[in-house]
C-alpha angles and dihedrals in degrees: 000000000000114000118234112257113257119228112253118215122232091250092050090049091053089049091053091049089051091052091049090048092052093045093049093047089055094048101038121050091193095054099084094045090050091049090050090051090048088056101040099047097056091040091052092049092048093051090048093052092049093048090050088058097248091138140268089268087089092069097072089039090053092049092052093047091049093052091046092050092050092049091049091051091046093050096048098042096040091054090051091047092050091050090051091050094044097049110111095004116128111247094017093126092054091048092053092048092049089057097041116115115253136042106314122158107204127192106186118213095358084171128013147159133227088255090068094258108146144170120212120203117216126185120195144133092295091057131248117348126192117201117191126197127184136037105003099227095049092043092053089052090053091047091052090054092048092049091054091047095046094046087073094066112020097073112189095345112130117252125209128185132193133179109214113226148090101264127099113290092019129109118241114232087232091062097043096093096049092042092055093047091051094055114110119258100243098161136054123232089258090053090051091052093049092047091048091053093050091049092048089053091049094050092046092062113099112240116225115227115256120249128015118356110254116250093244090058097049118105114255121249112279094020093117091041090057091052094055114104113245 
Protein backbone atom coordinates (compact mmCIF):
# COMPACT_ATOMS: atom_id res chain seq x y z
CA UNK A 1 0.00 0.00 0.00
CA UNK A 2 1.18 3.53 -0.69
CA UNK A 3 2.12 5.45 2.39
CA UNK A 4 0.45 8.82 2.98
CA UNK A 5 2.72 11.70 2.13
CA UNK A 6 4.19 13.39 5.18
CA UNK A 7 4.09 17.17 5.44
CA UNK A 8 7.49 18.74 4.90
CA UNK A 9 8.37 21.86 6.87
CA UNK A 10 9.65 25.01 5.16
CA UNK A 11 13.12 24.51 6.64
CA UNK A 12 13.25 20.89 5.46
CA UNK A 13 12.13 21.96 1.99
CA UNK A 14 14.94 24.53 1.82
CA UNK A 15 17.39 21.84 2.90
CA UNK A 16 16.19 19.54 0.11
CA UNK A 17 16.54 22.33 -2.46
CA UNK A 18 20.09 22.96 -1.20
CA UNK A 19 20.96 19.28 -1.59
CA UNK A 20 19.57 19.22 -5.15
CA UNK A 21 21.49 22.42 -5.94
CA UNK A 22 24.77 20.92 -4.67
CA UNK A 23 24.22 17.62 -6.48
CA UNK A 24 23.41 19.35 -9.77
CA UNK A 25 26.40 21.67 -9.53
CA UNK A 26 28.68 18.65 -9.15
CA UNK A 27 27.16 16.77 -12.07
CA UNK A 28 26.57 19.61 -14.54
CA UNK A 29 29.34 22.10 -15.42
CA UNK A 30 26.83 24.44 -17.09
CA UNK A 31 24.50 24.65 -14.11
CA UNK A 32 26.25 27.43 -12.14
CA UNK A 33 26.79 29.68 -15.22
CA UNK A 34 23.11 29.26 -16.15
CA UNK A 35 22.02 30.12 -12.60
CA UNK A 36 24.20 33.24 -12.67
CA UNK A 37 22.62 34.25 -15.99
CA UNK A 38 19.15 33.58 -14.55
CA UNK A 39 19.97 36.01 -11.73
CA UNK A 40 21.82 38.73 -13.63
CA UNK A 41 19.41 39.18 -16.55
CA UNK A 42 16.26 39.92 -14.45
CA UNK A 43 18.30 42.07 -12.03
CA UNK A 44 19.75 44.10 -14.91
CA UNK A 45 16.31 44.62 -16.43
CA UNK A 46 14.86 45.63 -13.07
CA UNK A 47 17.61 48.20 -12.43
CA UNK A 48 17.12 49.57 -15.95
CA UNK A 49 13.38 50.01 -15.45
CA UNK A 50 13.91 51.79 -12.11
CA UNK A 51 16.55 54.15 -13.54
CA UNK A 52 14.25 55.01 -16.42
CA UNK A 53 11.72 56.16 -13.85
CA UNK A 54 9.17 53.42 -14.43
CA UNK A 55 8.62 53.07 -10.68
CA UNK A 56 9.89 51.07 -7.71
CA UNK A 57 7.12 48.54 -8.29
CA UNK A 58 9.53 46.74 -10.63
CA UNK A 59 11.78 45.72 -7.71
CA UNK A 60 9.39 43.07 -6.23
CA UNK A 61 8.52 42.00 -9.77
CA UNK A 62 12.22 41.59 -10.53
CA UNK A 63 12.74 39.55 -7.38
CA UNK A 64 9.89 37.20 -8.28
CA UNK A 65 11.10 36.81 -11.87
CA UNK A 66 14.64 36.09 -10.64
CA UNK A 67 13.46 33.37 -8.24
CA UNK A 68 11.28 31.85 -10.95
CA UNK A 69 14.14 31.81 -13.45
CA UNK A 70 16.49 30.14 -10.93
CA UNK A 71 13.87 27.48 -10.08
CA UNK A 72 13.28 26.74 -13.77
CA UNK A 73 17.02 26.28 -14.38
CA UNK A 74 17.31 24.13 -11.25
CA UNK A 75 14.39 21.91 -12.28
CA UNK A 76 15.57 21.36 -15.85
CA UNK A 77 19.25 20.83 -15.09
CA UNK A 78 18.70 18.73 -11.96
CA UNK A 79 16.44 16.31 -13.87
CA UNK A 80 19.12 15.95 -16.56
CA UNK A 81 21.83 15.45 -13.92
CA UNK A 82 19.81 12.79 -12.13
CA UNK A 83 19.21 10.93 -15.39
CA UNK A 84 22.95 10.99 -16.13
CA UNK A 85 23.74 9.62 -12.66
CA UNK A 86 20.98 6.99 -12.82
CA UNK A 87 21.85 5.58 -16.25
CA UNK A 88 23.23 2.08 -15.91
CA UNK A 89 22.69 1.90 -12.14
CA UNK A 90 20.76 -1.19 -10.87
CA UNK A 91 17.38 -0.18 -9.43
CA UNK A 92 17.38 3.26 -11.05
CA UNK A 93 13.99 2.73 -12.71
CA UNK A 94 12.33 1.86 -9.39
CA UNK A 95 13.90 4.91 -7.75
CA UNK A 96 12.55 7.21 -10.46
CA UNK A 97 9.06 5.72 -10.18
CA UNK A 98 9.06 6.10 -6.38
CA UNK A 99 9.69 9.83 -6.80
CA UNK A 100 7.33 10.37 -9.74
CA UNK A 101 4.37 12.62 -9.08
CA UNK A 102 1.04 10.83 -8.79
CA UNK A 103 -0.20 7.66 -7.15
CA UNK A 104 2.31 4.96 -8.05
CA UNK A 105 2.67 1.78 -5.97
CA UNK A 106 6.19 0.47 -6.58
CA UNK A 107 7.56 -2.95 -5.62
CA UNK A 108 11.27 -2.83 -6.46
CA UNK A 109 12.96 -6.04 -7.63
CA UNK A 110 9.83 -8.17 -7.31
CA UNK A 111 11.89 -10.82 -9.05
CA UNK A 112 15.65 -10.81 -9.64
CA UNK A 113 18.75 -12.87 -10.39
CA UNK A 114 22.22 -12.95 -8.87
CA UNK A 115 23.48 -11.10 -12.00
CA UNK A 116 21.49 -7.98 -10.95
CA UNK A 117 18.70 -8.60 -13.44
CA UNK A 118 15.45 -7.43 -11.89
CA UNK A 119 11.82 -6.72 -12.61
CA UNK A 120 10.00 -3.97 -10.74
CA UNK A 121 6.21 -4.06 -10.46
CA UNK A 122 4.39 -0.73 -10.55
CA UNK A 123 0.66 -0.20 -10.04
CA UNK A 124 -0.92 3.10 -11.05
CA UNK A 125 -3.83 4.64 -12.87
CA UNK A 126 -2.64 3.18 -16.22
CA UNK A 127 -2.71 -0.37 -14.77
CA UNK A 128 0.13 -2.78 -13.98
CA UNK A 129 3.58 -1.88 -15.31
CA UNK A 130 6.61 -4.17 -15.39
CA UNK A 131 10.02 -2.50 -15.63
CA UNK A 132 12.97 -4.77 -16.33
CA UNK A 133 16.63 -3.87 -15.77
CA UNK A 134 19.65 -5.97 -16.65
CA UNK A 135 20.64 -8.29 -19.48
CA UNK A 136 17.73 -8.12 -21.94
CA UNK A 137 17.27 -11.85 -22.59
CA UNK A 138 17.28 -12.81 -18.91
CA UNK A 139 15.06 -9.86 -18.04
CA UNK A 140 12.46 -10.85 -20.62
CA UNK A 141 12.41 -14.35 -19.12
CA UNK A 142 11.74 -12.86 -15.67
CA UNK A 143 9.03 -10.63 -17.10
CA UNK A 144 7.35 -13.62 -18.71
CA UNK A 145 7.22 -15.37 -15.33
CA UNK A 146 5.80 -12.25 -13.65
CA UNK A 147 3.13 -11.87 -16.34
CA UNK A 148 1.93 -15.42 -15.78
CA UNK A 149 1.90 -14.91 -12.01
CA UNK A 150 0.14 -11.54 -12.13
CA UNK A 151 -2.49 -12.71 -14.63
CA UNK A 152 -4.07 -14.69 -11.77
CA UNK A 153 -5.03 -11.58 -9.81
CA UNK A 154 -5.12 -8.47 -12.04
CA UNK A 155 -8.32 -9.35 -13.89
CA UNK A 156 -8.96 -7.00 -16.82
CA UNK A 157 -6.45 -4.37 -15.71
CA UNK A 158 -4.09 -3.36 -18.54
CA UNK A 159 -0.50 -4.56 -18.29
CA UNK A 160 2.51 -2.77 -19.76
CA UNK A 161 6.11 -3.95 -19.84
CA UNK A 162 9.35 -2.17 -20.64
CA UNK A 163 12.98 -3.26 -20.68
CA UNK A 164 15.18 -0.36 -19.61
CA UNK A 165 18.19 0.14 -21.86
CA UNK A 166 19.66 1.82 -24.92
CA UNK A 167 19.21 -0.91 -27.54
CA UNK A 168 16.44 -1.15 -30.10
CA UNK A 169 13.07 -1.97 -28.55
CA UNK A 170 14.22 -0.84 -25.08
CA UNK A 171 13.17 2.22 -23.13
CA UNK A 172 15.87 4.74 -22.21
CA UNK A 173 15.98 5.65 -18.53
CA UNK A 174 15.84 9.30 -19.67
CA UNK A 175 12.42 8.73 -21.26
CA UNK A 176 10.94 6.68 -18.42
CA UNK A 177 9.36 9.62 -16.59
CA UNK A 178 7.65 11.12 -19.66
CA UNK A 179 6.58 7.69 -20.94
CA UNK A 180 4.85 6.85 -17.66
CA UNK A 181 3.08 10.21 -17.48
CA UNK A 182 1.79 9.81 -21.05
CA UNK A 183 0.13 6.43 -20.38
CA UNK A 184 -3.69 6.56 -20.38
CA UNK A 185 -5.52 6.55 -17.05
CA UNK A 186 -7.42 3.31 -17.35
CA UNK A 187 -8.21 2.77 -13.65
CA UNK A 188 -9.87 4.77 -10.89
CA UNK A 189 -8.27 5.35 -7.51
CA UNK A 190 -10.53 2.66 -6.05
CA UNK A 191 -9.39 0.21 -8.73
CA UNK A 192 -5.74 0.95 -7.90
CA UNK A 193 -6.35 0.27 -4.18
CA UNK A 194 -8.12 -3.01 -4.89
CA UNK A 195 -5.42 -4.12 -7.32
CA UNK A 196 -2.70 -3.22 -4.84
CA UNK A 197 -4.35 -5.35 -2.14
CA UNK A 198 -4.66 -8.36 -4.45
CA UNK A 199 -1.06 -8.04 -5.51
CA UNK A 200 0.10 -7.74 -1.89
CA UNK A 201 -1.77 -10.95 -1.06
CA UNK A 202 -0.23 -12.73 -4.04
CA UNK A 203 3.31 -11.73 -3.17
CA UNK A 204 2.81 -12.68 0.48
CA UNK A 205 2.16 -16.30 -0.45
CA UNK A 206 5.21 -18.54 0.00
CA UNK A 207 6.24 -20.17 -3.27
CA UNK A 208 7.06 -23.88 -3.10
CA UNK A 209 10.26 -24.89 -4.87
CA UNK A 210 9.81 -26.63 -8.21
CA UNK A 211 10.67 -30.29 -8.60
CA UNK A 212 11.28 -32.84 -5.87
CA UNK A 213 11.21 -31.63 -2.28
CA UNK A 214 14.78 -31.48 -0.86
CA UNK A 215 15.60 -34.07 1.78
CA UNK A 216 16.10 -31.47 4.48
CA UNK A 217 12.54 -30.20 3.90
CA UNK A 218 10.84 -33.61 4.00
CA UNK A 219 8.87 -34.54 7.11
CA UNK A 220 10.61 -37.06 9.32
CA UNK A 221 9.28 -40.59 9.69
CA UNK A 222 6.47 -40.76 12.18
CA UNK A 223 5.69 -37.06 11.95
CA UNK A 224 2.20 -37.67 10.59
CA UNK A 225 1.70 -40.55 12.99
CA UNK A 226 2.39 -38.20 15.91
CA UNK A 227 -0.21 -35.74 14.66
CA UNK A 228 -3.01 -38.33 14.53
CA UNK A 229 -5.50 -38.04 17.39
CA UNK A 230 -5.48 -41.00 19.69
